[in-house]
PDB file of N, CA, C and O in Angstrom:
ATOM      1  N   MET A   1     232.336 132.001 180.291  1.00  0.00           N
ATOM      2  CA  MET A   1     233.044 130.542 179.494  1.00  0.00           C
ATOM      3  C   MET A   1     232.819 130.592 178.404  1.00  0.00           C
ATOM      4  O   MET A   1     231.693 130.824 177.964  1.00  0.00           O
ATOM      5  N   GLU A   2     234.009 130.352 177.585  1.00  0.00           N
ATOM      6  CA  GLU A   2     233.993 130.167 176.405  1.00  0.00           C
ATOM      7  C   GLU A   2     233.598 128.363 175.717  1.00  0.00           C
ATOM      8  O   GLU A   2     233.886 127.167 175.774  1.00  0.00           O
ATOM      9  N   THR A   3     233.039 129.040 175.313  1.00  0.00           N
ATOM     10  CA  THR A   3     232.055 127.358 174.576  1.00  0.00           C
ATOM     11  C   THR A   3     233.059 126.995 173.474  1.00  0.00           C
ATOM     12  O   THR A   3     233.951 127.662 172.949  1.00  0.00           O
ATOM     13  N   GLU A   4     232.481 125.244 173.210  1.00  0.00           N
ATOM     14  CA  GLU A   4     233.452 125.043 172.202  1.00  0.00           C
ATOM     15  C   GLU A   4     233.091 125.846 170.610  1.00  0.00           C
ATOM     16  O   GLU A   4     233.897 126.422 169.879  1.00  0.00           O
ATOM     17  N   SER A   5     231.530 125.635 170.387  1.00  0.00           N
ATOM     18  CA  SER A   5     231.141 126.286 168.973  1.00  0.00           C
ATOM     19  C   SER A   5     232.087 127.710 169.326  1.00  0.00           C
ATOM     20  O   SER A   5     232.693 127.930 168.277  1.00  0.00           O
ATOM     21  N   ALA A   6     232.351 128.430 170.020  1.00  0.00           N
ATOM     22  CA  ALA A   6     232.329 129.852 169.514  1.00  0.00           C
ATOM     23  C   ALA A   6     233.661 130.509 169.453  1.00  0.00           C
ATOM     24  O   ALA A   6     233.985 131.695 169.511  1.00  0.00           O
ATOM     25  N   ARG A   7     234.603 128.995 169.270  1.00  0.00           N
ATOM     26  CA  ARG A   7     235.890 129.069 169.609  1.00  0.00           C
ATOM     27  C   ARG A   7     236.268 128.684 167.960  1.00  0.00           C
ATOM     28  O   ARG A   7     237.144 129.224 167.284  1.00  0.00           O
ATOM     29  N   ARG A   8     235.219 127.452 167.481  1.00  0.00           N
ATOM     30  CA  ARG A   8     235.547 126.923 165.945  1.00  0.00           C
ATOM     31  C   ARG A   8     235.006 128.598 164.897  1.00  0.00           C
ATOM     32  O   ARG A   8     235.754 128.908 163.970  1.00  0.00           O
ATOM     33  N   GLY A   9     234.079 129.260 165.099  1.00  0.00           N
ATOM     34  CA  GLY A   9     233.555 130.310 164.509  1.00  0.00           C
ATOM     35  C   GLY A   9     232.850 130.533 164.768  1.00  0.00           C
ATOM     36  O   GLY A   9     232.554 130.625 165.960  1.00  0.00           O
ATOM     37  N   LEU A  10     231.634 130.918 163.221  1.00  0.00           N
ATOM     38  CA  LEU A  10     230.663 131.483 164.001  1.00  0.00           C
ATOM     39  C   LEU A  10     229.771 130.337 164.818  1.00  0.00           C
ATOM     40  O   LEU A  10     229.963 129.121 164.793  1.00  0.00           O
ATOM     41  N   SER A  11     228.922 130.936 165.422  1.00  0.00           N
ATOM     42  CA  SER A  11     227.835 130.115 167.100  1.00  0.00           C
ATOM     43  C   SER A  11     226.947 130.301 166.090  1.00  0.00           C
ATOM     44  O   SER A  11     227.007 130.916 165.025  1.00  0.00           O
ATOM     45  N   PHE A  12     225.978 129.549 166.714  1.00  0.00           N
ATOM     46  CA  PHE A  12     224.728 129.240 165.980  1.00  0.00           C
ATOM     47  C   PHE A  12     223.713 130.499 165.385  1.00  0.00           C
ATOM     48  O   PHE A  12     223.166 130.755 164.312  1.00  0.00           O
ATOM     49  N   GLN A  13     223.824 131.247 167.018  1.00  0.00           N
ATOM     50  CA  GLN A  13     222.967 132.788 167.117  1.00  0.00           C
ATOM     51  C   GLN A  13     223.680 133.580 165.940  1.00  0.00           C
ATOM     52  O   GLN A  13     222.948 134.195 165.165  1.00  0.00           O
ATOM     53  N   GLY A  14     225.182 133.614 165.731  1.00  0.00           N
ATOM     54  CA  GLY A  14     225.219 133.753 164.525  1.00  0.00           C
ATOM     55  C   GLY A  14     225.060 133.358 163.383  1.00  0.00           C
ATOM     56  O   GLY A  14     225.082 134.231 162.516  1.00  0.00           O
ATOM     57  N   TRP A  15     224.873 132.125 163.010  1.00  0.00           N
ATOM     58  CA  TRP A  15     224.422 131.558 161.279  1.00  0.00           C
ATOM     59  C   TRP A  15     222.751 132.080 161.816  1.00  0.00           C
ATOM     60  O   TRP A  15     222.048 132.208 160.813  1.00  0.00           O
ATOM     61  N   LEU A  16     222.282 132.275 162.602  1.00  0.00           N
ATOM     62  CA  LEU A  16     221.284 132.265 162.518  1.00  0.00           C
ATOM     63  C   LEU A  16     220.639 133.819 162.146  1.00  0.00           C
ATOM     64  O   LEU A  16     219.668 134.046 161.424  1.00  0.00           O
ATOM     65  N   THR A  17     221.600 134.930 162.961  1.00  0.00           N
ATOM     66  CA  THR A  17     221.379 136.484 162.277  1.00  0.00           C
ATOM     67  C   THR A  17     221.874 136.587 160.601  1.00  0.00           C
ATOM     68  O   THR A  17     221.389 137.424 159.841  1.00  0.00           O
ATOM     69  N   LEU A  18     222.723 135.774 160.261  1.00  0.00           N
ATOM     70  CA  LEU A  18     223.022 136.346 158.624  1.00  0.00           C
ATOM     71  C   LEU A  18     222.061 136.051 158.272  1.00  0.00           C
ATOM     72  O   LEU A  18     221.527 136.836 157.489  1.00  0.00           O
ATOM     73  N   ALA A  19     221.072 134.387 158.752  1.00  0.00           N
ATOM     74  CA  ALA A  19     220.339 133.577 157.701  1.00  0.00           C
ATOM     75  C   ALA A  19     218.828 134.356 158.083  1.00  0.00           C
ATOM     76  O   ALA A  19     217.812 133.982 157.497  1.00  0.00           O
ATOM     77  N   ALA A  20     218.745 135.906 159.519  1.00  0.00           N
ATOM     78  CA  ALA A  20     217.859 136.536 159.104  1.00  0.00           C
ATOM     79  C   ALA A  20     218.023 137.655 158.166  1.00  0.00           C
ATOM     80  O   ALA A  20     217.156 138.222 157.502  1.00  0.00           O
ATOM     81  N   GLY A  21     219.067 137.835 158.217  1.00  0.00           N
ATOM     82  CA  GLY A  21     219.332 138.826 157.093  1.00  0.00           C
ATOM     83  C   GLY A  21     219.972 138.999 155.883  1.00  0.00           C
ATOM     84  O   GLY A  21     220.327 140.091 155.440  1.00  0.00           O
ATOM     85  N   VAL A  22     220.169 137.597 155.177  1.00  0.00           N
ATOM     86  CA  VAL A  22     219.351 137.681 154.236  1.00  0.00           C
ATOM     87  C   VAL A  22     218.490 137.410 153.730  1.00  0.00           C
ATOM     88  O   VAL A  22     218.386 137.825 152.576  1.00  0.00           O
ATOM     89  N   ALA A  23     217.251 136.461 154.372  1.00  0.00           N
ATOM     90  CA  ALA A  23     216.293 136.625 154.084  1.00  0.00           C
ATOM     91  C   ALA A  23     215.456 138.237 153.737  1.00  0.00           C
ATOM     92  O   ALA A  23     214.707 138.483 152.792  1.00  0.00           O
ATOM     93  N   ILE A  24     215.951 139.284 155.006  1.00  0.00           N
ATOM     94  CA  ILE A  24     215.430 140.760 155.044  1.00  0.00           C
ATOM     95  C   ILE A  24     215.456 140.691 154.161  1.00  0.00           C
ATOM     96  O   ILE A  24     214.474 140.321 153.518  1.00  0.00           O
ATOM     97  N   VAL A  25     217.060 141.138 153.397  1.00  0.00           N
ATOM     98  CA  VAL A  25     217.564 141.719 152.218  1.00  0.00           C
ATOM     99  C   VAL A  25     216.730 140.489 151.009  1.00  0.00           C
ATOM    100  O   VAL A  25     216.449 141.059 149.954  1.00  0.00           O
ATOM    101  N   ALA A  26     216.515 139.681 151.021  1.00  0.00           N
ATOM    102  CA  ALA A  26     216.048 138.709 149.302  1.00  0.00           C
ATOM    103  C   ALA A  26     214.016 139.476 149.366  1.00  0.00           C
ATOM    104  O   ALA A  26     213.172 139.605 148.480  1.00  0.00           O
ATOM    105  N   VAL A  27     214.004 139.772 150.760  1.00  0.00           N
ATOM    106  CA  VAL A  27     212.314 140.022 150.329  1.00  0.00           C
ATOM    107  C   VAL A  27     212.458 141.291 149.937  1.00  0.00           C
ATOM    108  O   VAL A  27     211.704 141.490 148.984  1.00  0.00           O
ATOM    109  N   ILE A  28     213.135 142.343 150.254  1.00  0.00           N
ATOM    110  CA  ILE A  28     212.789 143.711 150.019  1.00  0.00           C
ATOM    111  C   ILE A  28     213.476 144.325 148.753  1.00  0.00           C
ATOM    112  O   ILE A  28     213.408 145.466 148.295  1.00  0.00           O
ATOM    113  N   LEU A  29     214.479 142.699 148.131  1.00  0.00           N
ATOM    114  CA  LEU A  29     214.403 143.310 146.363  1.00  0.00           C
ATOM    115  C   LEU A  29     213.839 142.089 145.972  1.00  0.00           C
ATOM    116  O   LEU A  29     214.418 141.188 145.365  1.00  0.00           O
ATOM    117  N   ILE A  30     211.987 142.119 146.580  1.00  0.00           N
ATOM    118  CA  ILE A  30     211.751 141.077 145.739  1.00  0.00           C
ATOM    119  C   ILE A  30     210.402 142.290 145.970  1.00  0.00           C
ATOM    120  O   ILE A  30     209.931 142.876 144.996  1.00  0.00           O
ATOM    121  N   TRP A  31     209.990 142.492 147.138  1.00  0.00           N
ATOM    122  CA  TRP A  31     208.773 143.580 147.010  1.00  0.00           C
ATOM    123  C   TRP A  31     209.309 144.309 146.556  1.00  0.00           C
ATOM    124  O   TRP A  31     209.301 144.000 145.365  1.00  0.00           O
ATOM    125  N   VAL A  32     209.973 145.387 146.706  1.00  0.00           N
ATOM    126  CA  VAL A  32     210.418 146.803 145.776  1.00  0.00           C
ATOM    127  C   VAL A  32     211.883 146.860 145.062  1.00  0.00           C
ATOM    128  O   VAL A  32     213.077 146.635 145.258  1.00  0.00           O
ATOM    129  N   PRO A  33     210.808 147.384 143.957  1.00  0.00           N
ATOM    130  CA  PRO A  33     211.142 147.424 142.531  1.00  0.00           C
ATOM    131  C   PRO A  33     212.106 148.392 142.502  1.00  0.00           C
ATOM    132  O   PRO A  33     212.896 148.232 141.571  1.00  0.00           O
ATOM    133  N   ALA A  34     212.324 149.373 143.219  1.00  0.00           N
ATOM    134  CA  ALA A  34     213.498 150.460 143.244  1.00  0.00           C
ATOM    135  C   ALA A  34     214.960 149.881 143.715  1.00  0.00           C
ATOM    136  O   ALA A  34     216.054 150.153 143.221  1.00  0.00           O
ATOM    137  N   SER A  35     214.632 148.898 144.944  1.00  0.00           N
ATOM    138  CA  SER A  35     216.097 148.452 145.187  1.00  0.00           C
ATOM    139  C   SER A  35     217.045 146.903 144.293  1.00  0.00           C
ATOM    140  O   SER A  35     218.143 146.352 144.210  1.00  0.00           O
ATOM    141  N   ARG A  36     215.411 146.830 143.730  1.00  0.00           N
ATOM    142  CA  ARG A  36     216.348 145.576 142.905  1.00  0.00           C
ATOM    143  C   ARG A  36     217.453 146.176 141.909  1.00  0.00           C
ATOM    144  O   ARG A  36     218.536 145.622 141.719  1.00  0.00           O
ATOM    145  N   TRP A  37     216.933 147.752 141.100  1.00  0.00           N
ATOM    146  CA  TRP A  37     218.029 148.435 140.622  1.00  0.00           C
ATOM    147  C   TRP A  37     218.952 149.328 141.206  1.00  0.00           C
ATOM    148  O   TRP A  37     219.833 149.860 140.530  1.00  0.00           O
ATOM    149  N   PHE A  38     218.803 149.546 142.503  1.00  0.00           N
ATOM    150  CA  PHE A  38     219.986 149.993 143.667  1.00  0.00           C
ATOM    151  C   PHE A  38     221.022 148.817 143.453  1.00  0.00           C
ATOM    152  O   PHE A  38     222.050 148.990 142.798  1.00  0.00           O
ATOM    153  N   ALA A  39     220.729 147.743 143.979  1.00  0.00           N
ATOM    154  CA  ALA A  39     221.611 146.823 143.966  1.00  0.00           C
ATOM    155  C   ALA A  39     222.067 146.272 142.694  1.00  0.00           C
ATOM    156  O   ALA A  39     222.972 145.439 142.649  1.00  0.00           O
ATOM    157  N   ALA A  40     221.562 146.641 141.825  1.00  0.00           N
ATOM    158  CA  ALA A  40     222.067 145.979 140.119  1.00  0.00           C
ATOM    159  C   ALA A  40     222.807 146.887 140.043  1.00  0.00           C
ATOM    160  O   ALA A  40     223.673 146.540 139.239  1.00  0.00           O
ATOM    161  N   ILE A  41     223.041 148.020 140.448  1.00  0.00           N
ATOM    162  CA  ILE A  41     224.059 149.241 140.059  1.00  0.00           C
ATOM    163  C   ILE A  41     224.986 149.031 141.462  1.00  0.00           C
ATOM    164  O   ILE A  41     226.149 148.931 141.071  1.00  0.00           O
ATOM    165  N   SER A  42     224.947 148.942 142.699  1.00  0.00           N
ATOM    166  CA  SER A  42     225.805 149.273 143.766  1.00  0.00           C
ATOM    167  C   SER A  42     226.475 147.795 143.709  1.00  0.00           C
ATOM    168  O   SER A  42     227.686 147.795 143.487  1.00  0.00           O
ATOM    169  N   ILE A  43     226.091 147.027 143.813  1.00  0.00           N
ATOM    170  CA  ILE A  43     226.438 145.957 143.755  1.00  0.00           C
ATOM    171  C   ILE A  43     228.395 145.775 143.410  1.00  0.00           C
ATOM    172  O   ILE A  43     229.410 146.041 144.053  1.00  0.00           O
ATOM    173  N   PRO A  44     228.114 145.215 142.125  1.00  0.00           N
ATOM    174  CA  PRO A  44     229.019 145.608 140.641  1.00  0.00           C
ATOM    175  C   PRO A  44     230.123 146.929 140.910  1.00  0.00           C
ATOM    176  O   PRO A  44     231.335 146.732 140.830  1.00  0.00           O
ATOM    177  N   ILE A  45     229.421 148.603 141.312  1.00  0.00           N
ATOM    178  CA  ILE A  45     230.537 148.855 141.091  1.00  0.00           C
ATOM    179  C   ILE A  45     231.568 148.904 142.838  1.00  0.00           C
ATOM    180  O   ILE A  45     232.758 149.193 142.964  1.00  0.00           O
ATOM    181  N   GLY A  46     230.718 148.569 143.780  1.00  0.00           N
ATOM    182  CA  GLY A  46     231.455 148.461 144.898  1.00  0.00           C
ATOM    183  C   GLY A  46     232.444 146.953 144.839  1.00  0.00           C
ATOM    184  O   GLY A  46     233.416 146.986 145.593  1.00  0.00           O
ATOM    185  N   ALA A  47     232.251 145.545 143.939  1.00  0.00           N
ATOM    186  CA  ALA A  47     233.431 145.191 143.766  1.00  0.00           C
ATOM    187  C   ALA A  47     234.495 145.473 142.986  1.00  0.00           C
ATOM    188  O   ALA A  47     235.537 144.822 142.911  1.00  0.00           O
ATOM    189  N   ILE A  48     234.001 147.169 141.990  1.00  0.00           N
ATOM    190  CA  ILE A  48     234.533 146.653 141.475  1.00  0.00           C
ATOM    191  C   ILE A  48     236.261 147.474 142.490  1.00  0.00           C
ATOM    192  O   ILE A  48     237.450 147.166 142.571  1.00  0.00           O
ATOM    193  N   PHE A  49     235.466 148.451 142.982  1.00  0.00           N
ATOM    194  CA  PHE A  49     236.386 149.092 143.876  1.00  0.00           C
ATOM    195  C   PHE A  49     237.061 148.595 145.324  1.00  0.00           C
ATOM    196  O   PHE A  49     238.040 148.896 146.006  1.00  0.00           O
ATOM    197  N   ALA A  50     236.190 147.859 145.367  1.00  0.00           N
ATOM    198  CA  ALA A  50     236.778 146.727 146.365  1.00  0.00           C
ATOM    199  C   ALA A  50     238.272 146.238 145.469  1.00  0.00           C
ATOM    200  O   ALA A  50     239.325 146.668 145.940  1.00  0.00           O
ATOM    201  N   GLY A  51     238.343 145.476 144.376  1.00  0.00           N
ATOM    202  CA  GLY A  51     239.312 144.887 143.437  1.00  0.00           C
ATOM    203  C   GLY A  51     240.058 146.363 143.548  1.00  0.00           C
ATOM    204  O   GLY A  51     240.610 146.493 144.641  1.00  0.00           O
ATOM    205  N   ILE A  52     240.187 147.385 142.762  1.00  0.00           N
ATOM    206  CA  ILE A  52     240.911 148.129 143.252  1.00  0.00           C
ATOM    207  C   ILE A  52     241.850 148.177 143.952  1.00  0.00           C
ATOM    208  O   ILE A  52     243.025 148.040 143.611  1.00  0.00           O
ATOM    209  N   PHE A  53     241.362 148.410 145.181  1.00  0.00           N
ATOM    210  CA  PHE A  53     241.862 149.180 146.717  1.00  0.00           C
ATOM    211  C   PHE A  53     242.625 147.907 147.164  1.00  0.00           C
ATOM    212  O   PHE A  53     243.716 148.009 147.724  1.00  0.00           O
ATOM    213  N   TYR A  54     241.682 145.951 146.758  1.00  0.00           N
ATOM    214  CA  TYR A  54     242.756 144.933 146.600  1.00  0.00           C
ATOM    215  C   TYR A  54     244.367 145.124 146.181  1.00  0.00           C
ATOM    216  O   TYR A  54     245.396 144.970 146.841  1.00  0.00           O
ATOM    217  N   LEU A  55     244.083 145.611 144.502  1.00  0.00           N
ATOM    218  CA  LEU A  55     245.133 145.446 144.160  1.00  0.00           C
ATOM    219  C   LEU A  55     246.109 146.266 144.695  1.00  0.00           C
ATOM    220  O   LEU A  55     247.115 145.897 145.301  1.00  0.00           O
ATOM    221  N   TRP A  56     245.629 147.843 144.344  1.00  0.00           N
ATOM    222  CA  TRP A  56     246.367 148.518 144.976  1.00  0.00           C
ATOM    223  C   TRP A  56     247.601 148.330 145.638  1.00  0.00           C
ATOM    224  O   TRP A  56     248.766 148.171 145.273  1.00  0.00           O
ATOM    225  N   HIS A  57     246.750 148.424 147.184  1.00  0.00           N
ATOM    226  CA  HIS A  57     247.535 147.551 148.393  1.00  0.00           C
ATOM    227  C   HIS A  57     248.074 146.381 148.423  1.00  0.00           C
ATOM    228  O   HIS A  57     248.752 146.157 149.426  1.00  0.00           O
ATOM    229  N   LYS A  58     247.965 145.224 147.339  1.00  0.00           N
ATOM    230  CA  LYS A  58     248.663 144.546 147.681  1.00  0.00           C
ATOM    231  C   LYS A  58     250.223 144.838 146.848  1.00  0.00           C
ATOM    232  O   LYS A  58     251.279 144.425 147.327  1.00  0.00           O
ATOM    233  N   TYR A  59     250.147 145.673 145.442  1.00  0.00           N
ATOM    234  CA  TYR A  59     251.096 146.161 145.244  1.00  0.00           C
ATOM    235  C   TYR A  59     251.852 147.236 145.031  1.00  0.00           C
ATOM    236  O   TYR A  59     252.397 147.508 143.961  1.00  0.00           O
ATOM    237  N   LYS A  60     251.929 148.177 146.525  1.00  0.00           N
ATOM    238  CA  LYS A  60     251.834 149.392 146.554  1.00  0.00           C
ATOM    239  C   LYS A  60     251.768 149.130 148.590  1.00  0.00           C
ATOM    240  O   LYS A  60     251.671 150.196 149.199  1.00  0.00           O
ATOM    241  N   PRO A  61     251.806 148.140 149.273  1.00  0.00           N
ATOM    242  CA  PRO A  61     251.885 148.379 150.079  1.00  0.00           C
ATOM    243  C   PRO A  61     252.140 149.469 151.458  1.00  0.00           C
ATOM    244  O   PRO A  61     253.238 149.987 151.255  1.00  0.00           O
ATOM    245  N   VAL A  62     251.690 149.881 152.458  1.00  0.00           N
ATOM    246  CA  VAL A  62     251.865 150.696 153.544  1.00  0.00           C
ATOM    247  C   VAL A  62     252.963 150.355 153.968  1.00  0.00           C
ATOM    248  O   VAL A  62     253.090 149.262 154.519  1.00  0.00           O
ATOM    249  N   LYS A  63     253.915 151.134 153.824  1.00  0.00           N
ATOM    250  CA  LYS A  63     254.852 151.252 154.521  1.00  0.00           C
ATOM    251  C   LYS A  63     255.354 151.995 155.529  1.00  0.00           C
ATOM    252  O   LYS A  63     255.441 153.218 155.423  1.00  0.00           O
ATOM    253  N   PRO A  64     255.849 151.143 156.931  1.00  0.00           N
ATOM    254  CA  PRO A  64     255.904 151.533 158.570  1.00  0.00           C
ATOM    255  C   PRO A  64     256.178 152.978 157.805  1.00  0.00           C
ATOM    256  O   PRO A  64     255.280 153.340 157.046  1.00  0.00           O
ATOM    257  N   GLU A  65     257.205 153.737 157.922  1.00  0.00           N
ATOM    258  CA  GLU A  65     257.384 154.799 157.556  1.00  0.00           C
ATOM    259  C   GLU A  65     256.389 155.607 157.242  1.00  0.00           C
ATOM    260  O   GLU A  65     256.640 156.730 157.681  1.00  0.00           O
ATOM    261  N   ASP A  66     255.130 155.554 156.555  1.00  0.00           N
ATOM    262  CA  ASP A  66     254.218 156.719 155.894  1.00  0.00           C
ATOM    263  C   ASP A  66     252.924 156.848 156.965  1.00  0.00           C
ATOM    264  O   ASP A  66     251.999 157.661 156.975  1.00  0.00           O
ATOM    265  N   VAL A  67     253.318 155.386 158.127  1.00  0.00           N
ATOM    266  CA  VAL A  67     252.291 155.445 158.699  1.00  0.00           C
ATOM    267  C   VAL A  67     252.072 156.411 159.464  1.00  0.00           C
ATOM    268  O   VAL A  67     250.877 156.665 159.618  1.00  0.00           O
ATOM    269  N   ASP A  68     253.266 157.465 160.358  1.00  0.00           N
ATOM    270  CA  ASP A  68     252.912 158.717 161.409  1.00  0.00           C
ATOM    271  C   ASP A  68     252.977 159.958 160.454  1.00  0.00           C
ATOM    272  O   ASP A  68     253.354 161.034 160.919  1.00  0.00           O
ATOM    273  N   LYS A  69     252.564 159.832 158.917  1.00  0.00           N
ATOM    274  CA  LYS A  69     252.005 161.145 158.000  1.00  0.00           C
ATOM    275  C   LYS A  69     250.843 161.205 157.999  1.00  0.00           C
ATOM    276  O   LYS A  69     250.148 160.477 157.291  1.00  0.00           O
ATOM    277  N   ARG A  70     250.370 162.119 158.820  1.00  0.00           N
ATOM    278  CA  ARG A  70     249.209 163.026 159.421  1.00  0.00           C
ATOM    279  C   ARG A  70     248.964 164.428 158.896  1.00  0.00           C
ATOM    280  O   ARG A  70     249.246 165.490 159.451  1.00  0.00           O
ATOM    281  N   PRO A  71     248.177 164.158 157.300  1.00  0.00           N
ATOM    282  CA  PRO A  71     247.878 165.943 157.245  1.00  0.00           C
ATOM    283  C   PRO A  71     247.287 166.299 157.681  1.00  0.00           C
ATOM    284  O   PRO A  71     247.294 167.518 157.515  1.00  0.00           O
ATOM    285  N   LEU A  72     246.595 165.979 158.289  1.00  0.00           N
ATOM    286  CA  LEU A  72     245.427 166.984 158.971  1.00  0.00           C
ATOM    287  C   LEU A  72     245.656 167.554 160.807  1.00  0.00           C
ATOM    288  O   LEU A  72     245.157 168.307 161.643  1.00  0.00           O
ATOM    289  N   LYS A  73     247.251 166.139 160.537  1.00  0.00           N
ATOM    290  CA  LYS A  73     247.708 166.308 162.163  1.00  0.00           C
ATOM    291  C   LYS A  73     246.528 166.000 162.738  1.00  0.00           C
ATOM    292  O   LYS A  73     245.895 167.016 162.453  1.00  0.00           O
ATOM    293  N   LEU A  74     245.917 165.439 163.236  1.00  0.00           N
ATOM    294  CA  LEU A  74     245.045 164.485 164.001  1.00  0.00           C
ATOM    295  C   LEU A  74     245.029 163.762 164.421  1.00  0.00           C
ATOM    296  O   LEU A  74     245.164 162.696 163.821  1.00  0.00           O
ATOM    297  N   THR A  75     244.851 163.824 165.769  1.00  0.00           N
ATOM    298  CA  THR A  75     245.288 162.243 166.895  1.00  0.00           C
ATOM    299  C   THR A  75     244.183 161.312 167.013  1.00  0.00           C
ATOM    300  O   THR A  75     244.309 160.285 167.681  1.00  0.00           O
TER     301      THR A  75
END
């Protein structure tokens, strides 16, 4: 049976998991100097590509007739 908190969004367990993940990343960024450089380089690059893909698909949406075009004929 579904609880009220599960229907409203992220459950308590979900929040704890998110907090633990953020804490682990913070500890790694503090203790491992190479991870700071990796994060400093990869996060902006990822944000730039995400923005490019967002704008691309916003102004050039996928048409229904293009969905079945599979160049490798994979199913």
